[in-house]
HTML snippet that shows the backbone in 3Dmol.js (N, CA, C, O; Angstrom):
<script src="https://3Dmol.org/build/3Dmol-min.js"></script>
<div id="view" style="width:600px;height:400px;position:relative"></div>
<script>
const pdb = `
ATOM      1  N   UNK A   1     -34.497-199.022 -35.089  1.00  0.00           N
ATOM      2  CA  UNK A   1     -34.109-199.472 -36.422  1.00  0.00           C
ATOM      3  C   UNK A   1     -32.645-199.114 -36.665  1.00  0.00           C
ATOM      4  O   UNK A   1     -32.187-198.034 -36.294  1.00  0.00           O
ATOM      5  N   UNK A   2     -31.922-200.035 -37.292  1.00  0.00           N
ATOM      6  CA  UNK A   2     -30.547-199.776 -37.713  1.00  0.00           C
ATOM      7  C   UNK A   2     -30.559-199.357 -39.177  1.00  0.00           C
ATOM      8  O   UNK A   2     -31.357-199.851 -39.973  1.00  0.00           O
ATOM      9  N   UNK A   3     -29.664-198.442 -39.514  1.00  0.00           N
ATOM     10  CA  UNK A   3     -29.506-198.001 -40.893  1.00  0.00           C
ATOM     11  C   UNK A   3     -28.012-197.796 -41.115  1.00  0.00           C
ATOM     12  O   UNK A   3     -27.338-197.179 -40.290  1.00  0.00           O
ATOM     13  N   UNK A   4     -27.492-198.315 -42.233  1.00  0.00           N
ATOM     14  CA  UNK A   4     -26.082-198.147 -42.543  1.00  0.00           C
ATOM     15  C   UNK A   4     -25.925-198.093 -44.052  1.00  0.00           C
ATOM     16  O   UNK A   4     -26.502-198.909 -44.770  1.00  0.00           O
ATOM     17  N   UNK A   5     -25.152-197.143 -44.531  1.00  0.00           N
ATOM     18  CA  UNK A   5     -24.898-196.996 -45.961  1.00  0.00           C
ATOM     19  C   UNK A   5     -23.409-196.763 -46.165  1.00  0.00           C
ATOM     20  O   UNK A   5     -22.789-195.977 -45.449  1.00  0.00           O
ATOM     21  N   UNK A   6     -22.840-197.455 -47.152  1.00  0.00           N
ATOM     22  CA  UNK A   6     -21.418-197.302 -47.464  1.00  0.00           C
ATOM     23  C   UNK A   6     -21.212-197.489 -48.962  1.00  0.00           C
ATOM     24  O   UNK A   6     -21.846-198.347 -49.576  1.00  0.00           O
ATOM     25  N   UNK A   7     -20.338-196.697 -49.542  1.00  0.00           N
ATOM     26  CA  UNK A   7     -19.865-196.931 -50.906  1.00  0.00           C
ATOM     27  C   UNK A   7     -18.347-196.884 -50.903  1.00  0.00           C
ATOM     28  O   UNK A   7     -17.731-196.272 -50.030  1.00  0.00           O
ATOM     29  N   UNK A   8     -17.761-197.533 -51.883  1.00  0.00           N
ATOM     30  CA  UNK A   8     -16.313-197.695 -51.932  1.00  0.00           C
ATOM     31  C   UNK A   8     -15.519-196.414 -52.027  1.00  0.00           C
ATOM     32  O   UNK A   8     -14.331-196.404 -51.702  1.00  0.00           O
ATOM     33  N   UNK A   9     -16.142-195.329 -52.464  1.00  0.00           N
ATOM     34  CA  UNK A   9     -15.380-194.075 -52.512  1.00  0.00           C
ATOM     35  C   UNK A   9     -15.245-193.440 -51.130  1.00  0.00           C
ATOM     36  O   UNK A   9     -14.411-192.554 -50.942  1.00  0.00           O
ATOM     37  N   UNK A  10     -16.050-193.877 -50.159  1.00  0.00           N
ATOM     38  CA  UNK A  10     -15.900-193.376 -48.787  1.00  0.00           C
ATOM     39  C   UNK A  10     -14.659-193.973 -48.145  1.00  0.00           C
ATOM     40  O   UNK A  10     -13.877-193.268 -47.507  1.00  0.00           O
ATOM     41  N   UNK A  11     -14.488-195.253 -48.314  1.00  0.00           N
ATOM     42  CA  UNK A  11     -13.300-195.983 -47.841  1.00  0.00           C
ATOM     43  C   UNK A  11     -13.170-197.198 -48.751  1.00  0.00           C
ATOM     44  O   UNK A  11     -14.065-198.043 -48.782  1.00  0.00           O
ATOM     45  N   UNK A  12     -12.072-197.296 -49.489  1.00  0.00           N
ATOM     46  CA  UNK A  12     -11.927-198.340 -50.511  1.00  0.00           C
ATOM     47  C   UNK A  12     -11.595-199.715 -49.939  1.00  0.00           C
ATOM     48  O   UNK A  12     -11.896-200.728 -50.570  1.00  0.00           O
ATOM     49  N   UNK A  13     -10.995-199.771 -48.784  1.00  0.00           N
ATOM     50  CA  UNK A  13     -10.552-201.029 -48.172  1.00  0.00           C
ATOM     51  C   UNK A  13      -9.651-201.822 -49.116  1.00  0.00           C
ATOM     52  O   UNK A  13      -9.829-203.028 -49.288  1.00  0.00           O
ATOM     53  N   UNK A  14      -8.682-201.134 -49.727  1.00  0.00           N
ATOM     54  CA  UNK A  14      -7.682-201.789 -50.555  1.00  0.00           C
ATOM     55  C   UNK A  14      -6.581-202.335 -49.658  1.00  0.00           C
ATOM     56  O   UNK A  14      -6.139-201.654 -48.733  1.00  0.00           O
ATOM     57  N   UNK A  15      -6.146-203.534 -49.919  1.00  0.00           N
ATOM     58  CA  UNK A  15      -5.063-204.203 -49.187  1.00  0.00           C
ATOM     59  C   UNK A  15      -5.402-204.474 -47.724  1.00  0.00           C
ATOM     60  O   UNK A  15      -4.522-204.857 -46.953  1.00  0.00           O
ATOM     61  N   UNK A  16      -6.631-204.289 -47.336  1.00  0.00           N
ATOM     62  CA  UNK A  16      -7.037-204.583 -45.960  1.00  0.00           C
ATOM     63  C   UNK A  16      -8.513-204.943 -45.943  1.00  0.00           C
ATOM     64  O   UNK A  16      -9.297-204.458 -46.757  1.00  0.00           O
ATOM     65  N   UNK A  17      -8.868-205.788 -45.017  1.00  0.00           N
ATOM     66  CA  UNK A  17     -10.278-206.146 -44.879  1.00  0.00           C
ATOM     67  C   UNK A  17     -10.861-205.421 -43.670  1.00  0.00           C
ATOM     68  O   UNK A  17     -10.137-204.913 -42.813  1.00  0.00           O
ATOM     69  N   UNK A  18     -12.178-205.389 -43.629  1.00  0.00           N
ATOM     70  CA  UNK A  18     -12.879-204.743 -42.538  1.00  0.00           C
ATOM     71  C   UNK A  18     -14.135-205.541 -42.241  1.00  0.00           C
ATOM     72  O   UNK A  18     -14.815-205.996 -43.160  1.00  0.00           O
ATOM     73  N   UNK A  19     -14.443-205.711 -40.983  1.00  0.00           N
ATOM     74  CA  UNK A  19     -15.729-206.280 -40.590  1.00  0.00           C
ATOM     75  C   UNK A  19     -16.398-205.308 -39.639  1.00  0.00           C
ATOM     76  O   UNK A  19     -15.755-204.670 -38.805  1.00  0.00           O
ATOM     77  N   UNK A  20     -17.701-205.216 -39.791  1.00  0.00           N
ATOM     78  CA  UNK A  20     -18.482-204.290 -38.983  1.00  0.00           C
ATOM     79  C   UNK A  20     -19.767-204.990 -38.589  1.00  0.00           C
ATOM     80  O   UNK A  20     -20.480-205.513 -39.445  1.00  0.00           O
ATOM     81  N   UNK A  21     -20.065-205.002 -37.297  1.00  0.00           N
ATOM     82  CA  UNK A  21     -21.301-205.587 -36.796  1.00  0.00           C
ATOM     83  C   UNK A  21     -22.359-204.490 -36.724  1.00  0.00           C
ATOM     84  O   UNK A  21     -22.162-203.457 -36.085  1.00  0.00           O
ATOM     85  N   UNK A  22     -23.483-204.736 -37.391  1.00  0.00           N
ATOM     86  CA  UNK A  22     -24.587-203.776 -37.431  1.00  0.00           C
ATOM     87  C   UNK A  22     -25.842-204.531 -36.992  1.00  0.00           C
ATOM     88  O   UNK A  22     -26.456-205.239 -37.791  1.00  0.00           O
ATOM     89  N   UNK A  23     -26.213-204.382 -35.748  1.00  0.00           N
ATOM     90  CA  UNK A  23     -27.333-205.177 -35.238  1.00  0.00           C
ATOM     91  C   UNK A  23     -26.990-206.654 -35.310  1.00  0.00           C
ATOM     92  O   UNK A  23     -25.980-207.092 -34.759  1.00  0.00           O
ATOM     93  N   UNK A  24     -27.837-207.424 -35.995  1.00  0.00           N
ATOM     94  CA  UNK A  24     -27.596-208.873 -36.143  1.00  0.00           C
ATOM     95  C   UNK A  24     -26.824-209.219 -37.405  1.00  0.00           C
ATOM     96  O   UNK A  24     -26.609-210.398 -37.685  1.00  0.00           O
ATOM     97  N   UNK A  25     -26.401-208.224 -38.174  1.00  0.00           N
ATOM     98  CA  UNK A  25     -25.714-208.433 -39.444  1.00  0.00           C
ATOM     99  C   UNK A  25     -24.232-208.117 -39.272  1.00  0.00           C
ATOM    100  O   UNK A  25     -23.868-207.150 -38.602  1.00  0.00           O
ATOM    101  N   UNK A  26     -23.378-208.943 -39.885  1.00  0.00           N
ATOM    102  CA  UNK A  26     -21.944-208.660 -39.917  1.00  0.00           C
ATOM    103  C   UNK A  26     -21.567-208.390 -41.374  1.00  0.00           C
ATOM    104  O   UNK A  26     -21.750-209.241 -42.245  1.00  0.00           O
ATOM    105  N   UNK A  27     -21.041-207.201 -41.618  1.00  0.00           N
ATOM    106  CA  UNK A  27     -20.629-206.783 -42.953  1.00  0.00           C
ATOM    107  C   UNK A  27     -19.125-206.986 -43.082  1.00  0.00           C
ATOM    108  O   UNK A  27     -18.363-206.542 -42.223  1.00  0.00           O
ATOM    109  N   UNK A  28     -18.695-207.648 -44.141  1.00  0.00           N
ATOM    110  CA  UNK A  28     -17.271-207.808 -44.449  1.00  0.00           C
ATOM    111  C   UNK A  28     -16.947-207.061 -45.734  1.00  0.00           C
ATOM    112  O   UNK A  28     -17.662-207.182 -46.728  1.00  0.00           O
ATOM    113  N   UNK A  29     -15.858-206.284 -45.707  1.00  0.00           N
ATOM    114  CA  UNK A  29     -15.476-205.512 -46.884  1.00  0.00           C
ATOM    115  C   UNK A  29     -14.002-205.723 -47.203  1.00  0.00           C
ATOM    116  O   UNK A  29     -13.161-205.723 -46.304  1.00  0.00           O
ATOM    117  N   UNK A  30     -13.688-205.904 -48.496  1.00  0.00           N
ATOM    118  CA  UNK A  30     -12.321-205.952 -49.016  1.00  0.00           C
ATOM    119  C   UNK A  30     -12.388-205.459 -50.447  1.00  0.00           C
ATOM    120  O   UNK A  30     -13.036-206.080 -51.289  1.00  0.00           O
ATOM    121  N   UNK A  31     -11.726-204.353 -50.728  1.00  0.00           N
ATOM    122  CA  UNK A  31     -11.802-203.746 -52.053  1.00  0.00           C
ATOM    123  C   UNK A  31     -10.871-204.349 -53.080  1.00  0.00           C
ATOM    124  O   UNK A  31     -11.006-204.062 -54.269  1.00  0.00           O
ATOM    125  N   UNK A  32      -9.947-205.164 -52.666  1.00  0.00           N
ATOM    126  CA  UNK A  32      -8.988-205.777 -53.580  1.00  0.00           C
ATOM    127  C   UNK A  32      -7.567-205.427 -53.178  1.00  0.00           C
ATOM    128  O   UNK A  32      -7.320-204.733 -52.192  1.00  0.00           O
ATOM    129  N   UNK A  33      -6.654-205.929 -53.973  1.00  0.00           N
ATOM    130  CA  UNK A  33      -5.238-205.761 -53.674  1.00  0.00           C
ATOM    131  C   UNK A  33      -4.576-204.903 -54.750  1.00  0.00           C
ATOM    132  O   UNK A  33      -4.735-205.155 -55.944  1.00  0.00           O
ATOM    133  N   UNK A  34      -3.836-203.894 -54.315  1.00  0.00           N
ATOM    134  CA  UNK A  34      -3.164-203.015 -55.269  1.00  0.00           C
ATOM    135  C   UNK A  34      -2.085-203.770 -56.050  1.00  0.00           C
ATOM    136  O   UNK A  34      -1.793-203.410 -57.191  1.00  0.00           O
ATOM    137  N   UNK A  35      -1.493-204.800 -55.462  1.00  0.00           N
ATOM    138  CA  UNK A  35      -0.483-205.593 -56.155  1.00  0.00           C
ATOM    139  C   UNK A  35      -1.079-206.291 -57.379  1.00  0.00           C
ATOM    140  O   UNK A  35      -0.362-206.618 -58.325  1.00  0.00           O
ATOM    141  N   UNK A  36      -2.401-206.516 -57.355  1.00  0.00           N
ATOM    142  CA  UNK A  36      -3.092-207.147 -58.480  1.00  0.00           C
ATOM    143  C   UNK A  36      -3.690-206.115 -59.426  1.00  0.00           C
ATOM    144  O   UNK A  36      -4.392-206.472 -60.372  1.00  0.00           O
ATOM    145  N   UNK A  37      -3.412-204.825 -59.173  1.00  0.00           N
ATOM    146  CA  UNK A  37      -3.871-203.771 -60.068  1.00  0.00           C
ATOM    147  C   UNK A  37      -5.105-203.011 -59.618  1.00  0.00           C
ATOM    148  O   UNK A  37      -5.566-202.112 -60.322  1.00  0.00           O
ATOM    149  N   UNK A  38      -5.643-203.352 -58.468  1.00  0.00           N
ATOM    150  CA  UNK A  38      -6.844-202.650 -57.975  1.00  0.00           C
ATOM    151  C   UNK A  38      -6.471-201.241 -57.536  1.00  0.00           C
ATOM    152  O   UNK A  38      -5.517-201.056 -56.781  1.00  0.00           O
ATOM    153  N   UNK A  39      -7.224-200.246 -58.007  1.00  0.00           N
ATOM    154  CA  UNK A  39      -6.931-198.863 -57.658  1.00  0.00           C
ATOM    155  C   UNK A  39      -8.096-198.160 -56.968  1.00  0.00           C
ATOM    156  O   UNK A  39      -7.917-197.091 -56.384  1.00  0.00           O
ATOM    157  N   UNK A  40      -9.290-198.754 -57.032  1.00  0.00           N
ATOM    158  CA  UNK A  40     -10.460-198.137 -56.409  1.00  0.00           C
ATOM    159  C   UNK A  40     -11.500-199.216 -56.132  1.00  0.00           C
ATOM    160  O   UNK A  40     -11.371-200.353 -56.587  1.00  0.00           O
ATOM    161  N   UNK A  41     -12.515-198.848 -55.389  1.00  0.00           N
ATOM    162  CA  UNK A  41     -13.592-199.766 -55.036  1.00  0.00           C
ATOM    163  C   UNK A  41     -14.912-199.092 -55.367  1.00  0.00           C
ATOM    164  O   UNK A  41     -15.244-198.054 -54.795  1.00  0.00           O
ATOM    165  N   UNK A  42     -15.668-199.681 -56.291  1.00  0.00           N
ATOM    166  CA  UNK A  42     -16.940-199.104 -56.709  1.00  0.00           C
ATOM    167  C   UNK A  42     -18.139-199.802 -56.073  1.00  0.00           C
ATOM    168  O   UNK A  42     -19.273-199.559 -56.488  1.00  0.00           O
ATOM    169  N   UNK A  43     -17.924-200.650 -55.094  1.00  0.00           N
ATOM    170  CA  UNK A  43     -19.010-201.394 -54.472  1.00  0.00           C
ATOM    171  C   UNK A  43     -19.802-200.517 -53.517  1.00  0.00           C
ATOM    172  O   UNK A  43     -19.392-199.408 -53.176  1.00  0.00           O
ATOM    173  N   UNK A  44     -20.941-201.037 -53.097  1.00  0.00           N
ATOM    174  CA  UNK A  44     -21.756-200.318 -52.137  1.00  0.00           C
ATOM    175  C   UNK A  44     -22.618-201.276 -51.333  1.00  0.00           C
ATOM    176  O   UNK A  44     -22.833-202.421 -51.731  1.00  0.00           O
ATOM    177  N   UNK A  45     -23.106-200.801 -50.208  1.00  0.00           N
ATOM    178  CA  UNK A  45     -23.900-201.607 -49.281  1.00  0.00           C
ATOM    179  C   UNK A  45     -24.889-200.693 -48.577  1.00  0.00           C
ATOM    180  O   UNK A  45     -24.532-199.603 -48.132  1.00  0.00           O
ATOM    181  N   UNK A  46     -26.123-201.142 -48.480  1.00  0.00           N
ATOM    182  CA  UNK A  46     -27.155-200.401 -47.764  1.00  0.00           C
ATOM    183  C   UNK A  46     -27.926-201.379 -46.897  1.00  0.00           C
ATOM    184  O   UNK A  46     -28.321-202.448 -47.362  1.00  0.00           O
ATOM    185  N   UNK A  47     -28.142-201.019 -45.643  1.00  0.00           N
ATOM    186  CA  UNK A  47     -28.856-201.891 -44.706  1.00  0.00           C
ATOM    187  C   UNK A  47     -29.919-201.088 -43.972  1.00  0.00           C
ATOM    188  O   UNK A  47     -29.658-199.992 -43.474  1.00  0.00           O
ATOM    189  N   UNK A  48     -31.107-201.645 -43.915  1.00  0.00           N
ATOM    190  CA  UNK A  48     -32.157-201.206 -42.997  1.00  0.00           C
ATOM    191  C   UNK A  48     -32.528-202.449 -42.207  1.00  0.00           C
ATOM    192  O   UNK A  48     -32.725-203.509 -42.802  1.00  0.00           O
ATOM    193  N   UNK A  49     -32.627-202.356 -40.900  1.00  0.00           N
ATOM    194  CA  UNK A  49     -33.055-203.524 -40.121  1.00  0.00           C
ATOM    195  C   UNK A  49     -33.931-203.084 -38.969  1.00  0.00           C
ATOM    196  O   UNK A  49     -33.735-202.024 -38.374  1.00  0.00           O
ATOM    197  N   UNK A  50     -34.897-203.924 -38.675  1.00  0.00           N
ATOM    198  CA  UNK A  50     -35.799-203.693 -37.558  1.00  0.00           C
ATOM    199  C   UNK A  50     -35.647-204.793 -36.535  1.00  0.00           C
ATOM    200  O   UNK A  50     -34.677-205.551 -36.553  1.00  0.00           O
ATOM    201  N   UNK A  51     -36.606-204.871 -35.653  1.00  0.00           N
ATOM    202  CA  UNK A  51     -36.534-205.855 -34.567  1.00  0.00           C
ATOM    203  C   UNK A  51     -36.468-207.288 -35.102  1.00  0.00           C
ATOM    204  O   UNK A  51     -35.721-208.111 -34.572  1.00  0.00           O
ATOM    205  N   UNK A  52     -37.240-207.592 -36.146  1.00  0.00           N
ATOM    206  CA  UNK A  52     -37.272-208.970 -36.650  1.00  0.00           C
ATOM    207  C   UNK A  52     -37.155-209.042 -38.175  1.00  0.00           C
ATOM    208  O   UNK A  52     -37.688-209.964 -38.792  1.00  0.00           O
ATOM    209  N   UNK A  53     -36.464-208.080 -38.786  1.00  0.00           N
ATOM    210  CA  UNK A  53     -36.285-208.097 -40.242  1.00  0.00           C
ATOM    211  C   UNK A  53     -35.022-207.338 -40.633  1.00  0.00           C
ATOM    212  O   UNK A  53     -34.523-206.501 -39.880  1.00  0.00           O
ATOM    213  N   UNK A  54     -34.515-207.647 -41.826  1.00  0.00           N
ATOM    214  CA  UNK A  54     -33.379-206.949 -42.418  1.00  0.00           C
ATOM    215  C   UNK A  54     -33.644-206.749 -43.907  1.00  0.00           C
ATOM    216  O   UNK A  54     -34.212-207.625 -44.559  1.00  0.00           O
ATOM    217  N   UNK A  55     -33.242-205.616 -44.440  1.00  0.00           N
ATOM    218  CA  UNK A  55     -33.223-205.364 -45.877  1.00  0.00           C
ATOM    219  C   UNK A  55     -31.795-204.964 -46.209  1.00  0.00           C
ATOM    220  O   UNK A  55     -31.265-203.999 -45.658  1.00  0.00           O
ATOM    221  N   UNK A  56     -31.175-205.716 -47.117  1.00  0.00           N
ATOM    222  CA  UNK A  56     -29.786-205.456 -47.501  1.00  0.00           C
ATOM    223  C   UNK A  56     -29.717-205.304 -49.009  1.00  0.00           C
ATOM    224  O   UNK A  56     -30.283-206.108 -49.750  1.00  0.00           O
ATOM    225  N   UNK A  57     -29.022-204.274 -49.459  1.00  0.00           N
ATOM    226  CA  UNK A  57     -28.800-204.033 -50.873  1.00  0.00           C
ATOM    227  C   UNK A  57     -27.298-204.037 -51.099  1.00  0.00           C
ATOM    228  O   UNK A  57     -26.589-203.180 -50.572  1.00  0.00           O
ATOM    229  N   UNK A  58     -26.802-204.998 -51.879  1.00  0.00           N
ATOM    230  CA  UNK A  58     -25.389-205.063 -52.255  1.00  0.00           C
ATOM    231  C   UNK A  58     -25.255-204.513 -53.656  1.00  0.00           C
ATOM    232  O   UNK A  58     -26.008-204.897 -54.551  1.00  0.00           O
ATOM    233  N   UNK A  59     -24.307-203.622 -53.855  1.00  0.00           N
ATOM    234  CA  UNK A  59     -24.141-202.991 -55.161  1.00  0.00           C
ATOM    235  C   UNK A  59     -22.725-203.201 -55.689  1.00  0.00           C
ATOM    236  O   UNK A  59     -21.744-203.031 -54.965  1.00  0.00           O
ATOM    237  N   UNK A  60     -22.640-203.575 -56.967  1.00  0.00           N
ATOM    238  CA  UNK A  60     -21.368-203.749 -57.661  1.00  0.00           C
ATOM    239  C   UNK A  60     -21.371-202.799 -58.853  1.00  0.00           C
ATOM    240  O   UNK A  60     -21.723-203.187 -59.967  1.00  0.00           O
ATOM    241  N   UNK A  61     -20.978-201.557 -58.609  1.00  0.00           N
ATOM    242  CA  UNK A  61     -20.952-200.553 -59.672  1.00  0.00           C
ATOM    243  C   UNK A  61     -19.661-200.706 -60.473  1.00  0.00           C
ATOM    244  O   UNK A  61     -18.742-201.406 -60.050  1.00  0.00           O
ATOM    245  N   UNK A  62     -19.598-200.055 -61.620  1.00  0.00           N
ATOM    246  CA  UNK A  62     -18.410-200.145 -62.468  1.00  0.00           C
ATOM    247  C   UNK A  62     -17.962-198.760 -62.897  1.00  0.00           C
ATOM    248  O   UNK A  62     -18.787-197.871 -63.109  1.00  0.00           O
ATOM    249  N   UNK A  63     -16.665-198.578 -63.025  1.00  0.00           N
ATOM    250  CA  UNK A  63     -15.992-197.339 -63.423  1.00  0.00           C
ATOM    251  C   UNK A  63     -15.962-196.288 -62.323  1.00  0.00           C
ATOM    252  O   UNK A  63     -14.960-195.585 -62.186  1.00  0.00           O
ATOM    253  N   UNK A  64     -17.016-196.158 -61.541  1.00  0.00           N
ATOM    254  CA  UNK A  64     -17.016-195.253 -60.396  1.00  0.00           C
ATOM    255  C   UNK A  64     -18.106-195.709 -59.435  1.00  0.00           C
ATOM    256  O   UNK A  64     -18.942-196.545 -59.776  1.00  0.00           O
ATOM    257  N   UNK A  65     -18.085-195.153 -58.241  1.00  0.00           N
ATOM    258  CA  UNK A  65     -19.105-195.490 -57.244  1.00  0.00           C
ATOM    259  C   UNK A  65     -20.341-194.600 -57.381  1.00  0.00           C
ATOM    260  O   UNK A  65     -21.267-194.701 -56.576  1.00  0.00           O
ATOM    261  N   UNK A  66     -20.361-193.738 -58.386  1.00  0.00           N
ATOM    262  CA  UNK A  66     -21.467-192.780 -58.531  1.00  0.00           C
ATOM    263  C   UNK A  66     -22.818-193.474 -58.674  1.00  0.00           C
ATOM    264  O   UNK A  66     -23.798-193.025 -58.079  1.00  0.00           O
ATOM    265  N   UNK A  67     -22.896-194.550 -59.443  1.00  0.00           N
ATOM    266  CA  UNK A  67     -24.193-195.212 -59.606  1.00  0.00           C
ATOM    267  C   UNK A  67     -24.636-195.889 -58.310  1.00  0.00           C
ATOM    268  O   UNK A  67     -25.828-195.909 -58.002  1.00  0.00           O
ATOM    269  N   UNK A  68     -23.698-196.439 -57.552  1.00  0.00           N
ATOM    270  CA  UNK A  68     -24.051-197.025 -56.246  1.00  0.00           C
ATOM    271  C   UNK A  68     -24.542-195.933 -55.300  1.00  0.00           C
ATOM    272  O   UNK A  68     -25.494-196.146 -54.548  1.00  0.00           O
ATOM    273  N   UNK A  69     -23.904-194.775 -55.331  1.00  0.00           N
ATOM    274  CA  UNK A  69     -24.351-193.648 -54.495  1.00  0.00           C
ATOM    275  C   UNK A  69     -25.752-193.189 -54.885  1.00  0.00           C
ATOM    276  O   UNK A  69     -26.564-192.865 -54.018  1.00  0.00           O
ATOM    277  N   UNK A  70     -26.038-193.158 -56.183  1.00  0.00           N
ATOM    278  CA  UNK A  70     -27.349-192.737 -56.658  1.00  0.00           C
ATOM    279  C   UNK A  70     -28.439-193.702 -56.193  1.00  0.00           C
ATOM    280  O   UNK A  70     -29.490-193.273 -55.718  1.00  0.00           O
ATOM    281  N   UNK A  71     -28.190-194.999 -56.331  1.00  0.00           N
ATOM    282  CA  UNK A  71     -29.169-196.003 -55.888  1.00  0.00           C
ATOM    283  C   UNK A  71     -29.375-195.901 -54.379  1.00  0.00           C
ATOM    284  O   UNK A  71     -30.514-195.900 -53.910  1.00  0.00           O
ATOM    285  N   UNK A  72     -28.292-195.817 -53.620  1.00  0.00           N
ATOM    286  CA  UNK A  72     -28.399-195.723 -52.160  1.00  0.00           C
ATOM    287  C   UNK A  72     -29.163-194.468 -51.747  1.00  0.00           C
ATOM    288  O   UNK A  72     -29.998-194.520 -50.843  1.00  0.00           O
ATOM    289  N   UNK A  73     -28.882-193.342 -52.402  1.00  0.00           N
ATOM    290  CA  UNK A  73     -29.569-192.107 -52.029  1.00  0.00           C
ATOM    291  C   UNK A  73     -31.066-192.194 -52.337  1.00  0.00           C
ATOM    292  O   UNK A  73     -31.875-191.621 -51.608  1.00  0.00           O
ATOM    293  N   UNK A  74     -31.443-192.897 -53.398  1.00  0.00           N
ATOM    294  CA  UNK A  74     -32.865-193.071 -53.712  1.00  0.00           C
ATOM    295  C   UNK A  74     -33.561-193.891 -52.628  1.00  0.00           C
ATOM    296  O   UNK A  74     -34.666-193.549 -52.208  1.00  0.00           O
ATOM    297  N   UNK A  75     -32.928-194.961 -52.176  1.00  0.00           N
ATOM    298  CA  UNK A  75     -33.507-195.778 -51.103  1.00  0.00           C
ATOM    299  C   UNK A  75     -33.586-194.989 -49.797  1.00  0.00           C
ATOM    300  O   UNK A  75     -34.587-195.066 -49.085  1.00  0.00           O
ATOM    301  N   UNK A  76     -32.536-194.233 -49.481  1.00  0.00           N
ATOM    302  CA  UNK A  76     -32.540-193.440 -48.253  1.00  0.00           C
ATOM    303  C   UNK A  76     -33.612-192.349 -48.297  1.00  0.00           C
ATOM    304  O   UNK A  76     -34.273-192.085 -47.293  1.00  0.00           O
ATOM    305  N   UNK A  77     -33.779-191.726 -49.446  1.00  0.00           N
ATOM    306  CA  UNK A  77     -34.812-190.689 -49.584  1.00  0.00           C
ATOM    307  C   UNK A  77     -36.204-191.300 -49.441  1.00  0.00           C
ATOM    308  O   UNK A  77     -37.076-190.702 -48.810  1.00  0.00           O
ATOM    309  N   UNK A  78     -36.421-192.471 -50.012  1.00  0.00           N
ATOM    310  CA  UNK A  78     -37.721-193.142 -49.899  1.00  0.00           C
ATOM    311  C   UNK A  78     -38.000-193.528 -48.454  1.00  0.00           C
ATOM    312  O   UNK A  78     -39.141-193.435 -48.001  1.00  0.00           O
ATOM    313  N   UNK A  79     -36.978-193.958 -47.724  1.00  0.00           N
ATOM    314  CA  UNK A  79     -37.146-194.340 -46.318  1.00  0.00           C
ATOM    315  C   UNK A  79     -37.527-193.124 -45.484  1.00  0.00           C
ATOM    316  O   UNK A  79     -38.397-193.215 -44.618  1.00  0.00           O
ATOM    317  N   UNK A  80     -36.892-191.999 -45.733  1.00  0.00           N
ATOM    318  CA  UNK A  80     -37.207-190.765 -45.001  1.00  0.00           C
ATOM    319  C   UNK A  80     -38.629-190.330 -45.327  1.00  0.00           C
ATOM    320  O   UNK A  80     -39.361-189.905 -44.433  1.00  0.00           O
ATOM    321  N   UNK A  81     -39.033-190.429 -46.592  1.00  0.00           N
ATOM    322  CA  UNK A  81     -40.372-190.065 -47.007  1.00  0.00           C
ATOM    323  C   UNK A  81     -41.418-190.938 -46.305  1.00  0.00           C
ATOM    324  O   UNK A  81     -42.409-190.424 -45.786  1.00  0.00           O
ATOM    325  N   UNK A  82     -41.198-192.247 -46.289  1.00  0.00           N
ATOM    326  CA  UNK A  82     -42.143-193.166 -45.644  1.00  0.00           C
ATOM    327  C   UNK A  82     -42.214-192.919 -44.144  1.00  0.00           C
ATOM    328  O   UNK A  82     -43.286-193.024 -43.548  1.00  0.00           O
ATOM    329  N   UNK A  83     -41.090-192.593 -43.534  1.00  0.00           N
ATOM    330  CA  UNK A  83     -41.061-192.340 -42.086  1.00  0.00           C
ATOM    331  C   UNK A  83     -41.846-191.099 -41.703  1.00  0.00           C
ATOM    332  O   UNK A  83     -42.353-190.993 -40.586  1.00  0.00           O
ATOM    333  N   UNK A  84     -41.945-190.151 -42.646  1.00  0.00           N
ATOM    334  CA  UNK A  84     -42.617-188.899 -42.317  1.00  0.00           C
ATOM    335  C   UNK A  84     -44.136-188.968 -42.510  1.00  0.00           C
ATOM    336  O   UNK A  84     -44.841-188.020 -42.161  1.00  0.00           O
ATOM    337  N   UNK A  85     -44.648-190.067 -43.056  1.00  0.00           N
ATOM    338  CA  UNK A  85     -46.098-190.201 -43.276  1.00  0.00           C
ATOM    339  C   UNK A  85     -46.837-190.400 -41.982  1.00  0.00           C
ATOM    340  O   UNK A  85     -48.061-190.531 -41.984  1.00  0.00           O
TER     341      UNK A  85
END
`;
const viewer = $3Dmol.createViewer("view");
viewer.addModel(pdb, "pdb");
viewer.setStyle({}, {cartoon: {color: "spectrum"}});
viewer.zoomTo();
viewer.render();
</script>
């Protein structure tokens, strides 16, 4: 199983784009341009994928990435709990 979690406070990707291949999924990230006034990135992304399935959660938080981190941590904690059953 593939698992990947990212929020904009880890890496904002301002003024540059990023692509990352995760299993069969390609994630593209661009936090915005500082010339247009962008100073931070509050977005988030969570992926769980198996042999023949994917679960993707895209998050667009506002003011800070804290709410995206909270949602992602809840999903990650639930996944760990289910795995231990």
